[in-house]
A tleap script that builds the chain and sets N, CA, C and O, in Angstrom:
source leaprc.protein.ff14SB
mol = sequence {
  NMET ASP GLN LEU LEU PHE LEU GLN SER GLU
  LEU GLU ARG CYS GLN ARG ILE GLU GLN GLU
  LEU GLN ASP LEU TYR GLY GLN SER ALA THR
  GLU SER ILE GLN HIE GLU ILE SER GLY MET
  LYS LYS GLN LEU LYS GLU ILE GLN GLU VAL
  PHE GLN GLN GLN THR GLU GLN ILE ILE GLN
  SER TYR GLU GLN GLU ARG ASN GLN ASN VAL
  SER SER THR PRO SER CPHE
}
set mol.1.N position { -16.681 47.447 45.044 }
set mol.1.CA position { -15.945 48.242 44.090 }
set mol.1.C position { -16.905 49.153 43.318 }
set mol.1.O position { -16.586 50.311 43.050 }
set mol.2.N position { -18.084 48.622 42.962 }
set mol.2.CA position { -19.072 49.437 42.256 }
set mol.2.C position { -19.501 50.629 43.103 }
set mol.2.O position { -19.660 51.743 42.603 }
set mol.3.N position { -19.685 50.371 44.400 }
set mol.3.CA position { -20.093 51.452 45.294 }
set mol.3.C position { -19.004 52.517 45.380 }
set mol.3.O position { -19.305 53.710 45.433 }
set mol.4.N position { -17.756 52.098 45.394 }
set mol.4.CA position { -16.633 53.027 45.432 }
set mol.4.C position { -16.638 53.918 44.189 }
set mol.4.O position { -16.510 55.137 44.299 }
set mol.5.N position { -16.782 53.321 43.025 }
set mol.5.CA position { -16.803 54.095 41.784 }
set mol.5.C position { -18.002 55.035 41.729 }
set mol.5.O position { -17.890 56.174 41.275 }
set mol.6.N position { -19.149 54.548 42.195 }
set mol.6.CA position { -20.343 55.386 42.210 }
set mol.6.C position { -20.138 56.598 43.101 }
set mol.6.O position { -20.434 57.724 42.700 }
set mol.7.N position { -19.630 56.375 44.312 }
set mol.7.CA position { -19.429 57.489 45.233 }
set mol.7.C position { -18.397 58.479 44.706 }
set mol.7.O position { -18.549 59.687 44.886 }
set mol.8.N position { -17.362 57.982 44.066 }
set mol.8.CA position { -16.370 58.893 43.499 }
set mol.8.C position { -16.993 59.785 42.425 }
set mol.8.O position { -16.735 60.988 42.386 }
set mol.9.N position { -17.806 59.199 41.563 }
set mol.9.CA position { -18.436 60.006 40.507 }
set mol.9.C position { -19.454 60.978 41.097 }
set mol.9.O position { -19.561 62.113 40.632 }
set mol.10.N position { -20.201 60.552 42.110 }
set mol.10.CA position { -21.157 61.438 42.764 }
set mol.10.C position { -20.447 62.580 43.477 }
set mol.10.O position { -20.912 63.719 43.452 }
set mol.11.N position { -19.329 62.278 44.107 }
set mol.11.CA position { -18.552 63.303 44.785 }
set mol.11.C position { -18.073 64.352 43.786 }
set mol.11.O position { -18.172 65.552 44.043 }
set mol.12.N position { -17.565 63.906 42.666 }
set mol.12.CA position { -17.118 64.839 41.626 }
set mol.12.C position { -18.282 65.685 41.115 }
set mol.12.O position { -18.130 66.887 40.897 }
set mol.13.N position { -19.429 65.065 40.928 }
set mol.13.CA position { -20.615 65.786 40.460 }
set mol.13.C position { -21.033 66.848 41.473 }
set mol.13.O position { -21.329 67.984 41.103 }
set mol.14.N position { -21.057 66.479 42.737 }
set mol.14.CA position { -21.451 67.427 43.782 }
set mol.14.C position { -20.450 68.571 43.907 }
set mol.14.O position { -20.837 69.709 44.170 }
set mol.15.N position { -19.188 68.278 43.724 }
set mol.15.CA position { -18.183 69.335 43.795 }
set mol.15.C position { -18.348 70.323 42.635 }
set mol.15.O position { -18.149 71.525 42.809 }
set mol.16.N position { -18.709 69.818 41.460 }
set mol.16.CA position { -18.975 70.718 40.329 }
set mol.16.C position { -20.195 71.594 40.626 }
set mol.16.O position { -20.191 72.795 40.354 }
set mol.17.N position { -21.231 70.981 41.185 }
set mol.17.CA position { -22.435 71.732 41.540 }
set mol.17.C position { -22.100 72.772 42.599 }
set mol.17.O position { -22.565 73.910 42.526 }
set mol.18.N position { -21.307 72.388 43.570 }
set mol.18.CA position { -20.898 73.324 44.622 }
set mol.18.C position { -20.218 74.549 44.009 }
set mol.18.O position { -20.521 75.683 44.379 }
set mol.19.N position { -19.312 74.318 43.087 }
set mol.19.CA position { -18.597 75.433 42.459 }
set mol.19.C position { -19.558 76.319 41.671 }
set mol.19.O position { -19.452 77.545 41.706 }
set mol.20.N position { -20.491 75.695 40.965 }
set mol.20.CA position { -21.474 76.468 40.208 }
set mol.20.C position { -22.340 77.311 41.137 }
set mol.20.O position { -22.614 78.475 40.846 }
set mol.21.N position { -22.773 76.725 42.263 }
set mol.21.CA position { -23.588 77.470 43.224 }
set mol.21.C position { -22.810 78.626 43.836 }
set mol.21.O position { -23.347 79.719 44.020 }
set mol.22.N position { -21.552 78.380 44.146 }
set mol.22.CA position { -20.734 79.462 44.696 }
set mol.22.C position { -20.613 80.595 43.684 }
set mol.22.O position { -20.700 81.771 44.037 }
set mol.23.N position { -20.413 80.230 42.434 }
set mol.23.CA position { -20.295 81.246 41.393 }
set mol.23.C position { -21.593 82.036 41.240 }
set mol.23.O position { -21.561 83.248 41.023 }
set mol.24.N position { -22.731 81.356 41.352 }
set mol.24.CA position { -24.019 82.012 41.130 }
set mol.24.C position { -24.562 82.743 42.359 }
set mol.24.O position { -25.037 83.874 42.256 }
set mol.25.N position { -24.488 82.089 43.521 }
set mol.25.CA position { -25.211 82.602 44.679 }
set mol.25.C position { -24.342 82.966 45.877 }
set mol.25.O position { -24.834 83.568 46.831 }
set mol.26.N position { -23.109 82.625 45.846 }
set mol.26.CA position { -22.264 82.920 46.996 }
set mol.26.C position { -22.237 81.774 47.985 }
set mol.26.O position { -22.816 80.715 47.745 }
set mol.27.N position { -21.570 81.993 49.081 }
set mol.27.CA position { -21.282 80.941 50.061 }
set mol.27.C position { -22.522 80.370 50.744 }
set mol.27.O position { -22.596 79.158 50.947 }
set mol.28.N position { -23.492 81.198 51.103 }
set mol.28.CA position { -24.625 80.718 51.902 }
set mol.28.C position { -25.433 79.641 51.192 }
set mol.28.O position { -25.954 78.739 51.847 }
set mol.29.N position { -25.546 79.711 49.903 }
set mol.29.CA position { -26.335 78.727 49.159 }
set mol.29.C position { -25.624 77.394 49.021 }
set mol.29.O position { -26.250 76.395 48.669 }
set mol.30.N position { -24.340 77.362 49.288 }
set mol.30.CA position { -23.582 76.129 49.071 }
set mol.30.C position { -23.410 75.288 50.331 }
set mol.30.O position { -22.829 74.205 50.271 }
set mol.31.N position { -23.899 75.762 51.455 }
set mol.31.CA position { -23.682 75.026 52.703 }
set mol.31.C position { -24.284 73.629 52.670 }
set mol.31.O position { -23.660 72.687 53.160 }
set mol.32.N position { -25.468 73.468 52.113 }
set mol.32.CA position { -26.092 72.139 52.089 }
set mol.32.C position { -25.319 71.186 51.188 }
set mol.32.O position { -25.151 70.013 51.521 }
set mol.33.N position { -24.850 71.681 50.055 }
set mol.33.CA position { -24.077 70.805 49.167 }
set mol.33.C position { -22.732 70.476 49.799 }
set mol.33.O position { -22.211 69.378 49.603 }
set mol.34.N position { -22.166 71.408 50.553 }
set mol.34.CA position { -20.911 71.131 51.249 }
set mol.34.C position { -21.109 70.037 52.293 }
set mol.34.O position { -20.242 69.184 52.485 }
set mol.35.N position { -22.251 70.068 52.959 }
set mol.35.CA position { -22.565 69.028 53.941 }
set mol.35.C position { -22.697 67.673 53.243 }
set mol.35.O position { -22.202 66.661 53.740 }
set mol.36.N position { -23.360 67.662 52.105 }
set mol.36.CA position { -23.514 66.421 51.341 }
set mol.36.C position { -22.155 65.903 50.868 }
set mol.36.O position { -21.888 64.703 50.935 }
set mol.37.N position { -21.307 66.796 50.397 }
set mol.37.CA position { -19.968 66.408 49.951 }
set mol.37.C position { -19.171 65.840 51.112 }
set mol.37.O position { -18.467 64.842 50.961 }
set mol.38.N position { -19.280 66.468 52.259 }
set mol.38.CA position { -18.568 65.982 53.443 }
set mol.38.C position { -19.007 64.564 53.798 }
set mol.38.O position { -18.179 63.712 54.119 }
set mol.39.N position { -20.311 64.319 53.738 }
set mol.39.CA position { -20.823 62.981 54.014 }
set mol.39.C position { -20.337 61.962 53.000 }
set mol.39.O position { -20.001 60.832 53.354 }
set mol.40.N position { -20.302 62.365 51.741 }
set mol.40.CA position { -19.824 61.454 50.693 }
set mol.40.C position { -18.343 61.153 50.869 }
set mol.40.O position { -17.907 60.021 50.658 }
set mol.41.N position { -17.572 62.158 51.252 }
set mol.41.CA position { -16.144 61.932 51.484 }
set mol.41.C position { -15.946 60.934 52.619 }
set mol.41.O position { -15.065 60.077 52.557 }
set mol.42.N position { -16.773 61.052 53.656 }
set mol.42.CA position { -16.684 60.121 54.780 }
set mol.42.C position { -17.024 58.702 54.317 }
set mol.42.O position { -16.317 57.751 54.651 }
set mol.43.N position { -18.101 58.562 53.554 }
set mol.43.CA position { -18.483 57.250 53.036 }
set mol.43.C position { -17.395 56.678 52.142 }
set mol.43.O position { -17.071 55.493 52.222 }
set mol.44.N position { -16.842 57.514 51.303 }
set mol.44.CA position { -15.788 57.081 50.394 }
set mol.44.C position { -14.578 56.580 51.172 }
set mol.44.O position { -13.995 55.553 50.827 }
set mol.45.N position { -14.206 57.297 52.212 }
set mol.45.CA position { -13.069 56.885 53.036 }
set mol.45.C position { -13.351 55.541 53.708 }
set mol.45.O position { -12.478 54.675 53.760 }
set mol.46.N position { -14.565 55.369 54.218 }
set mol.46.CA position { -14.936 54.105 54.860 }
set mol.46.C position { -14.867 52.951 53.863 }
set mol.46.O position { -14.358 51.879 54.188 }
set mol.47.N position { -15.372 53.166 52.664 }
set mol.47.CA position { -15.338 52.119 51.642 }
set mol.47.C position { -13.904 51.809 51.245 }
set mol.47.O position { -13.549 50.646 51.053 }
set mol.48.N position { -13.081 52.839 51.122 }
set mol.48.CA position { -11.678 52.623 50.781 }
set mol.48.C position { -10.972 51.819 51.869 }
set mol.48.O position { -10.145 50.959 51.566 }
set mol.49.N position { -11.292 52.091 53.133 }
set mol.49.CA position { -10.692 51.338 54.234 }
set mol.49.C position { -11.118 49.876 54.190 }
set mol.49.O position { -10.294 48.984 54.387 }
set mol.50.N position { -12.400 49.626 53.935 }
set mol.50.CA position { -12.891 48.252 53.823 }
set mol.50.C position { -12.207 47.556 52.653 }
set mol.50.O position { -11.785 46.406 52.773 }
set mol.51.N position { -12.098 48.243 51.535 }
set mol.51.CA position { -11.446 47.684 50.354 }
set mol.51.C position { -9.993 47.338 50.671 }
set mol.51.O position { -9.500 46.282 50.275 }
set mol.52.N position { -9.309 48.232 51.388 }
set mol.52.CA position { -7.915 47.986 51.771 }
set mol.52.C position { -7.817 46.765 52.687 }
set mol.52.O position { -6.935 45.925 52.508 }
set mol.53.N position { -8.714 46.664 53.662 }
set mol.53.CA position { -8.712 45.515 54.572 }
set mol.53.C position { -8.960 44.220 53.810 }
set mol.53.O position { -8.288 43.217 54.049 }
set mol.54.N position { -9.914 44.239 52.903 }
set mol.54.CA position { -10.219 43.039 52.127 }
set mol.54.C position { -9.034 42.646 51.255 }
set mol.54.O position { -8.731 41.462 51.110 }
set mol.55.N position { -8.374 43.624 50.684 }
set mol.55.CA position { -7.192 43.351 49.864 }
set mol.55.C position { -6.097 42.712 50.705 }
set mol.55.O position { -5.469 41.742 50.280 }
set mol.56.N position { -5.869 43.248 51.892 }
set mol.56.CA position { -4.854 42.687 52.785 }
set mol.56.C position { -5.212 41.264 53.200 }
set mol.56.O position { -4.337 40.402 53.282 }
set mol.57.N position { -6.496 41.014 53.461 }
set mol.57.CA position { -6.934 39.669 53.832 }
set mol.57.C position { -6.708 38.690 52.686 }
set mol.57.O position { -6.277 37.559 52.910 }
set mol.58.N position { -6.993 39.113 51.484 }
set mol.58.CA position { -6.786 38.246 50.319 }
set mol.58.C position { -5.309 37.925 50.159 }
set mol.58.O position { -4.946 36.781 49.887 }
set mol.59.N position { -4.460 38.923 50.324 }
set mol.59.CA position { -3.017 38.710 50.206 }
set mol.59.C position { -2.540 37.741 51.280 }
set mol.59.O position { -1.765 36.829 50.991 }
set mol.60.N position { -2.994 37.929 52.515 }
set mol.60.CA position { -2.599 37.028 53.604 }
set mol.60.C position { -3.078 35.609 53.340 }
set mol.60.O position { -2.340 34.648 53.559 }
set mol.61.N position { -4.307 35.478 52.871 }
set mol.61.CA position { -4.853 34.158 52.572 }
set mol.61.C position { -4.040 33.476 51.476 }
set mol.61.O position { -3.730 32.289 51.575 }
set mol.62.N position { -3.702 34.219 50.448 }
set mol.62.CA position { -2.898 33.676 49.355 }
set mol.62.C position { -1.534 33.233 49.867 }
set mol.62.O position { -1.057 32.155 49.510 }
set mol.63.N position { -0.903 34.058 50.703 }
set mol.63.CA position { 0.422 33.713 51.228 }
set mol.63.C position { 0.357 32.475 52.123 }
set mol.63.O position { 1.246 31.625 52.072 }
set mol.64.N position { -0.687 32.373 52.937 }
set mol.64.CA position { -0.842 31.195 53.790 }
set mol.64.C position { -1.027 29.943 52.941 }
set mol.64.O position { -0.421 28.906 53.211 }
set mol.65.N position { -1.859 30.044 51.922 }
set mol.65.CA position { -2.100 28.898 51.045 }
set mol.65.C position { -0.820 28.508 50.320 }
set mol.65.O position { -0.513 27.323 50.191 }
set mol.66.N position { -0.089 29.478 49.856 }
set mol.66.CA position { 1.163 29.218 49.156 }
set mol.66.C position { 2.172 28.556 50.092 }
set mol.66.O position { 2.867 27.620 49.696 }
set mol.67.N position { 2.252 29.034 51.321 }
set mol.67.CA position { 3.168 28.443 52.296 }
set mol.67.C position { 2.773 27.005 52.635 }
set mol.67.O position { 3.639 26.149 52.817 }
set mol.68.N position { 1.481 26.743 52.719 }
set mol.68.CA position { 1.020 25.387 52.992 }
set mol.68.C position { 1.361 24.468 51.826 }
set mol.68.O position { 1.770 23.325 52.034 }
set mol.69.N position { 1.199 24.950 50.623 }
set mol.69.CA position { 1.514 24.140 49.447 }
set mol.69.C position { 3.005 23.867 49.353 }
set mol.69.O position { 3.409 22.773 48.957 }
set mol.70.N position { 3.815 24.828 49.704 }
set mol.70.CA position { 5.265 24.649 49.661 }
set mol.70.C position { 5.698 23.641 50.717 }
set mol.70.O position { 6.550 22.793 50.451 }
set mol.71.N position { 5.124 23.723 51.902 }
set mol.71.CA position { 5.524 22.807 52.973 }
set mol.71.C position { 4.987 21.395 52.760 }
set mol.71.O position { 5.548 20.441 53.298 }
set mol.72.N position { 3.914 21.243 51.987 }
set mol.72.CA position { 3.362 19.906 51.750 }
set mol.72.C position { 3.932 19.253 50.494 }
set mol.72.O position { 3.631 18.093 50.211 }
set mol.73.N position { 4.742 19.974 49.748 }
set mol.73.CA position { 5.360 19.416 48.548 }
set mol.73.C position { 6.497 18.494 48.970 }
set mol.73.O position { 7.390 18.912 49.707 }
set mol.74.N position { 6.475 17.241 48.511 }
set mol.74.CA position { 7.548 16.315 48.905 }
set mol.74.C position { 8.882 16.737 48.291 }
set mol.74.O position { 8.943 17.181 47.145 }
set mol.75.N position { 9.924 16.590 49.063 }
set mol.75.CA position { 11.259 16.917 48.549 }
set mol.75.C position { 11.942 15.637 48.104 }
set mol.75.O position { 11.823 14.603 48.761 }
set mol.76.N position { 12.637 15.704 47.022 }
set mol.76.CA position { 13.298 14.525 46.463 }
set mol.76.C position { 14.758 14.605 46.637 }
set mol.76.O position { 15.480 13.696 46.226 }
savepdb mol mol.pdb
quit
């Protein structure tokens, strides 16, 4: 989660820098920052996918545990 927040803030920072460079120097000077932003977006997407998978696994684990507890509870 920390890595996700870090990458999001870095992405925002790089996008601000990109806009400033475009304003100052035009398109050619911003190509390297655009490449960096693209890489960060890819990393961010990968982390979000892992986070989503982990969340789904936790939910499934909780549901399995809950179902086991319900089935092992004696009925009166």
